[in-house]
N, C-alpha and C positions, 0 to 999 in steps of 0.2 A: 382175294376174296375177303380177307380180314379187313382190309382198308374200306371196301365197299360196305361191309356190315357196320363198321364203326361210324362211317359217314351217315348211313341210314339211321343209326341210333341217335346221332346228333340232330338230324333233321326232324325226326319224330319227337325227340325231347323238346326241341325249340318250338315246334308246332303246338304241342300240348301246353308247354309253359307259357307261350305267348298268346294263346287263345283261351282255352278252357280254364286253366288255373289262374289266369289274370283276372277273370271274372268271379271266380269262386273264393279267392282268398279273403280272409277277414281283416278288416282295418288296414287294407293295403298290403298285407303280408301274404305272400304266396311262396311256395317252395321253388327252389332252383333245381329242376330236374336235371339240367345239364351238369350241374356240379355233382349230383349224385352219380350220374353215369360216369363222369370223369374220375371220381374217387374209386368207384367200383372197378373200372378198367385199370386204373393205376395200381390198385392193390393186387390185381392179377398179372400185370405186365412188368412191374418194376419201375425204378425211378426215372430212367432215361425215357422210356416209352410213355410213362405217366406225364412227364413234363411236355412231351411232344403232343400227346392227346389233349392235355389241358390247354396248350397254346392254340391248337387248331380249333378246339371247342370254343375257347374265348374269342378268337378272331371271328369265327362265324357268328357268335352272339353279338360282337361289336358291330359287324356289318349289318346284320338284320335288325337290330334294335336301335341303331343310330347312336350308340354311345361313342365317346371319343375313342378313336382307334387305339387299341392297346389296353383299354381300361379293364375289360373282363378277361382279356388275354393274359395280362399279368397276374390277375387273381387266380385264374384257373391253372395257369402254368405252375405257379408256386405250390398251389394246393395239390396238383397232380404229382409234382416231384416229391413233396413231403409224403403223400400217400404211398407212392411207389417205393420210397425208402423203407417203409414199414412192411413191404410185401413179403420179405423173408422172415419176418418176426411174428406173423399171425398164421393161424390155421385157416387156410382159404376155404375149406369145406364147412366151416362153422360160421353160420350166417350172423350170429350175434356179434362177433368181433368187428366186421365192417359196419354194423349198425351203431355200435358204441363209438367207433372211430369217426363215423359221420357226424356225431355230436361235436367232436373236437374240431373237425375240418369246417363245419358250418360256423362255429365260433371264430375260427381263424379267418375264414373268408369274409365274414361280416365286419370284423375289426379292420381287416385290410381294405375292404370296400369303403368303410368310413374314412380312413386316412387318405385313400385315393381321392375321395370326393373333396376333401380339404385341399389336397395338392392341385386338383383341377379347378379349384375355386367354385365348386358346385355347392351352393348354400343349402345346408340342412338346418331346420329349425330346432334340432335336438342336440343335446350333448351326447358324448359317447355312451355314458351309462344309460341315459334315457333311450337311446337308439337300441342298445342291447336288450333292455328290458321290454320295450314295446314291440320290436320286430324280431330280434334274434331268438329269443326263447321259444316263441311259437314256431319259427322256421326250423329250429333244431328238432323240435318234436315231430313236425311234419316230415322232415327229411330223414329222421330216424326210421320212421315206419315205411317210407318210400324205399329206402335202401333195403329194408327187409323184403319188400316185394320184388325189387329189380335184381338184387345181387344173386339170388339162386339161378336165375336165367343166364346171367353173365358167366357165372361159374360153370354151368353146364355147357355153355357155348365154348368156353375155354377148354374144358375137358374133351370136347369133341373135335378140337383143333380148328374151330372157326375163328378164334381170336389169336393174336400173337402171344407167345408165352414169354416168361422171364428169360429163358435161355436164348430166344431170338433176339432179345434186346442186348444181351451181353456180347454178341458176336460182332 
């Protein structure tokens, strides 16, 4: 049941991200809902499950959005693994902690995205600092508030046993 629920969250996140939010974002900046869901799940499930969730989410995004295969998968896998490593160090019932961590993971994800675009020879007309200033700061704010909206529902689902727990990932 947990796998079906996670897959449905991915599909809904990508549908909202690829349709509604792609049109709403200012100056070409829109939030990465799938990253928010990945970080939220990783904080609840641990490092191993966070990496797996991030890999699956990223591969689905690569397939649906036509990115080079592995582009978003690498970003989301590393972000999920890092968020999962912090799962034992935060109070999971305190929503502000994942919101603040979302700022850090958004910055990490955008820096990693910039360097992967350079590796794949995708030309960006901006330097790293310009990219961070023009896109990342606004995305950090948007994803901060989206995490505040999404995380309480993820936490409740995990408390009801609908999601995999950290103990499940250690077995």
